[in-house]
C-alpha positions in Angstrom: 5.4 0.1 5.5 3.5 1.5 8.4 5.2 4.9 8.7 8.4 6.5 9.7 10.0 7.9 12.8 13.2 9.5 14.2 14.7 7.8 17.2 17.2 9.2 19.8 18.1 8.9 23.4 16.7 11.9 25.5 19.4 11.3 28.0 22.2 11.7 25.5 23.8 14.7 23.9 22.3 13.6 20.6 18.8 14.6 21.7 19.2 18.3 21.1 20.6 17.6 17.6 17.7 15.2 16.9 15.2 17.7 18.1 16.6 20.3 15.7 16.5 17.8 12.8 12.9 17.0 13.7 11.9 20.6 13.9 13.3 21.4 10.5 11.5 18.5 8.8 8.2 19.3 10.4 8.3 23.0 9.8 9.5 22.8 6.2 7.5 19.8 4.9 4.5 19.4 7.2 3.8 23.1 8.1 3.9 22.3 11.9 0.4 20.8 11.4 1.0 17.2 12.0 3.9 16.0 14.2 2.7 12.4 13.9 3.6 12.3 10.2 7.3 12.2 11.1 7.6 11.8 14.9 10.7 11.9 17.1 10.5 9.0 19.6 12.6 8.4 22.7 15.0 5.5 23.1 15.4 4.3 26.7 18.7 2.9 28.1 18.4 0.9 31.3 21.6 0.1 33.1 22.6 -2.9 35.2 24.8 -2.5 38.2 27.9 -3.8 36.4 27.4 -1.1 33.7 25.9 -3.4 31.1 22.8 -1.8 29.6 19.6 -2.6 27.8 18.1 -0.4 25.1 14.3 -0.2 24.8 11.8 1.6 22.6 8.4 2.0 24.2 6.8 2.8 20.8 5.6 0.1 18.4 8.0 0.1 15.4 6.8 -2.9 13.6 7.1 -2.4 9.8 8.2 1.2 10.3 11.1 3.1 8.7 13.5 4.1 11.6 16.2 6.8 11.5 18.3 6.4 14.6 20.4 9.5 15.5 23.4 8.4 17.6 25.5 10.3 20.0 29.0 10.9 18.6 30.3 12.3 21.8 30.2 8.9 23.6 33.3 6.9 24.4 34.1 5.2 21.1 33.9 1.6 22.6 30.6 2.4 24.3 29.3 4.1 21.1 30.1 0.9 19.1 28.5 -1.5 21.5 25.4 0.6 22.0 24.9 0.9 18.2 25.2 -2.9 17.8 22.6 -3.6 20.6 20.2 -1.0 19.2 20.5 -2.5 15.8 19.7 -6.0 17.2 16.8 -4.5 19.2 15.3 -2.7 16.2 15.6 -5.8 13.9 14.0 -8.0 16.6 11.2 -5.5 16.9 10.5 -6.0 13.2 11.4 -2.5 11.9 11.1 -2.6 8.2 14.1 -0.4 7.4 16.9 1.0 9.6 19.0 4.0 8.9 21.8 5.1 11.2 22.4 8.8 11.4 26.0 9.1 12.7 27.0 12.8 12.6 30.6 11.8 13.3 31.4 8.2 12.3 33.8 7.0 15.0 36.4 4.3 14.3 37.0 5.7 10.8 40.5 7.1 11.4 42.4 3.9 11.0 41.4 3.0 7.4 44.6 1.1 6.4 47.5 -0.9 7.9 50.2 1.7 8.5 52.4 -0.8 10.2 52.5 -4.6 10.6 50.2 -6.4 13.0 47.5 -3.8 13.5 43.8 -4.0 12.7 42.0 -2.0 10.0 39.6 -0.7 12.6 37.3 1.2 10.2 36.7 -2.1 8.3 36.1 -4.2 11.4 33.5 -1.7 12.7 31.9 -1.3 9.3 31.4 -5.1 9.0 29.8 -5.3 12.4 27.4 -2.5 11.7 26.3 -3.6 8.3 26.0 -7.3 9.1 22.5 -8.6 9.0 21.0 -5.3 7.9 18.3 -5.7 5.4 18.3 -4.2 1.9 17.5 -0.5 1.7 19.0 0.3 5.1 21.4 3.3 5.1 24.1 5.1 7.0 24.2 8.9 6.9 27.3 10.7 8.2 29.4 13.8 7.5 33.0 14.5 6.3 34.5 11.1 6.7 38.2 11.1 7.7 38.9 9.1 4.5 36.4 8.6 1.7 37.5 5.0 1.1 35.8 4.0 4.4 32.6 3.9 2.4 33.9 0.8 0.6 34.1 -1.2 3.9 30.3 -1.3 4.2 28.1 -4.1 2.8 27.3 -3.4 -0.8 23.6 -3.4 0.1 24.0 -0.7 2.8 24.7 2.6 1.1 26.7 5.2 3.0 25.9 8.9 2.4 28.9 11.1 3.3 27.4 14.6 3.6 29.8 17.5 3.1 29.9 20.4 5.5 31.8 22.7 3.1 28.8 24.4 1.4 27.4 25.3 4.8 30.9 26.4 6.1 31.5 28.5 3.0 28.2 30.3 3.4 28.9 30.9 7.1 32.4 32.2 6.4 31.2 34.6 3.7 28.5 36.0 6.0 30.5 36.1 9.3 34.0 36.8 8.1 33.6 39.1 5.0 36.7 41.0 6.1 38.9 37.9 5.7 37.8 37.2 2.1 39.9 40.0 0.5 43.2 38.1 0.5 42.6 34.5 1.7 44.7 31.4 1.5 43.1 28.1 2.2 45.6 25.7 3.9 45.6 22.0 4.3 47.4 21.0 7.5 48.8 17.9 5.9 49.1 16.3 2.5 46.2 13.9 3.1 43.8 16.8 3.5 44.5 18.5 0.1 41.3 17.2 -1.5 39.3 18.5 1.5 40.9 22.0 1.2 40.3 22.1 -2.5 36.6 21.2 -2.1 36.1 24.0 0.3 38.0 26.4 -1.9 35.8 25.4 -4.8 32.6 26.2 -2.8 34.0 29.6 -1.8 34.9 30.5 -5.3 31.4 29.5 -6.5 29.6 31.4 -3.8 31.6 34.7 -4.2 32.0 34.7 -8.0 29.9 37.9 -8.2 32.4 39.8 -6.1 35.8 38.0 -6.3 37.6 36.1 -9.1 39.3 32.8 -8.4 42.6 34.6 -8.4 41.6 36.3 -5.1 42.1 33.0 -3.3 45.0 30.6 -3.1 45.9 27.2 -1.7 48.8 26.2 0.5 49.8 22.8 1.9 51.8 21.9 5.0 53.9 18.8 4.7 54.6 17.0 8.0 56.3 14.0 9.4 54.4 12.2 12.2 57.1 11.0 14.7 54.7 9.1 16.9 51.2 9.1 18.4 50.2 12.7 19.2 53.7 14.0 18.0 54.2 15.9 14.8 57.0 17.8 13.2 56.1 20.4 10.5 58.7 20.2 7.8 57.7 22.5 4.9 55.1 24.9 3.7 54.1 24.8 0.0 52.4 28.1 -0.9 52.5 31.8 -0.2 50.9 33.1 3.0 52.7 36.3 3.7 50.3 39.2 4.4 47.3 36.9 4.0 44.6 35.5 6.2 45.1 31.7 6.4 42.2 29.4 6.8 43.2 25.9 8.0 40.7 23.2 6.9 40.5 19.8 8.6 37.9 17.2 9.3 38.6 16.6 13.0 40.0 18.8 15.8 41.2 16.3 18.3 43.7 17.6 20.7 44.2 20.7 18.5 48.0 20.5 18.5 48.1 19.9 14.8 46.3 23.1 14.2 48.5 24.9 16.7 51.7 23.7 15.0 50.4 24.7 11.6 49.3 28.1 12.9 52.7 28.8 14.4 54.4 27.9 11.1 52.0 30.1 9.1 52.6 33.1 11.3 56.3 32.5 11.1 55.9 32.7 7.3 54.1 36.0 7.5 50.4 35.2 7.7 48.6 38.1 9.4 45.8 36.0 10.8 45.0 32.3 11.2 41.6 30.7 11.4 41.0 27.0 12.0 38.1 24.9 10.9 37.4 21.3 11.7 34.1 19.6 11.0 34.1 17.5 14.2 35.3 19.4 17.3 36.5 16.8 19.9 38.8 19.2 21.8 40.2 16.4 23.9 42.9 18.6 25.5 40.6 21.6 26.1 40.5 24.9 24.3 43.0 27.4 25.9 46.1 26.2 24.1 44.4 26.4 20.7 43.4 30.0 21.2 47.0 30.9 22.1 48.0 30.0 18.5 44.9 30.6 16.4 42.9 33.8 16.1 39.6 32.1 15.5 38.3 28.5 15.6 35.2 27.2 13.8 33.5 23.8 14.0 30.1 22.3 13.4 27.6 21.0 15.9 28.1 17.3 15.1 29.8 17.3 18.5 28.7 19.3 21.6 31.0 22.3 22.2 31.6 23.7 25.7 33.5 27.0 25.0 31.8 30.2 23.8 35.0 31.3 22.0 34.4 28.5 19.4 32.2 29.5 16.5 29.7 26.7 15.9 28.0 26.1 12.6 24.7 24.2 12.7 24.6 21.3 10.3 21.4 19.7 11.7 19.3 21.2 8.8 21.6 19.5 6.3 21.0 16.2 8.1 17.3 16.8 8.2 17.3 17.4 4.4 19.2 14.3 3.8 16.9 12.2 6.0 13.8 13.6 4.4 15.1 13.1 0.8 16.2 9.6 1.6 12.7 8.8 3.0 11.0 10.2 -0.1 13.4 8.6 -2.6 14.9 12.0 -3.7 18.4 12.8 -4.6 20.8 13.6 -1.7 23.6 14.7 -4.0 21.6 17.6 -5.2 22.2 19.2 -1.8 25.8 19.7 -2.9 
């Protein structure tokens, strides 16, 4: 191969994320001495008057290894079409290997048929993305909504699902030490129990010198979803009275799930409720969330527009994963 490069659109909200990824790789592995060893190159998007568009890379990418960092804040349909056209462009330009860095993998929330006559959207998108990709291509993302989505991708296209919980645990220990004394980690639904346990495991490991595992506990909120965007909390399994409750989720969409969960926890005696979701969409704004929760934490896989939200940078983790993939090193060692 003739080299490697990062690729992102300077006009998109992914550019800042890509710049931080690039800075980490260069400063850690190249000593800021040679930016050409692992360059960040711009992708151009030219629009037609009817809103069709044409991607273009000015740089020669023939036989190069390309890591394209996509913008997860785009409209999902536009995100999908743009990704397919960029894939076609890069293959036509004779890139040797393509890796898609998708901080938040869109279209992954419908991973099964939950009623008759509906698509399995995650599978349909996975098939379209992985089709015609050559061997050794890769997808790098973070905290999938459901781990089984990985199985929808072509067997020759590995998907690395990075975990934010080690970074979140370290952040929480450093920035919320007062909340560690009597903490209960809460899953807002039964499907998120594995996620909550994974975070709790990280927290126990990182604070073993100060606290025993008995200092922390786990609680689960069971809920019945009555319809799209409507939930009814039915039951809390676990003890929260007098404790700080930390709600753990993968996505904060409208935020109403967290609000309903927070209201229930406070009714049951929780003295404080903090919410964490890896991907902060905040589709209904922020004010209603802060009426229910005392603090809200998310990562920078999505752009955040409210200073009240605590944002954890995960670009360094993506940078490490990209570099390790490029060098053929283990990614699982990061966790």
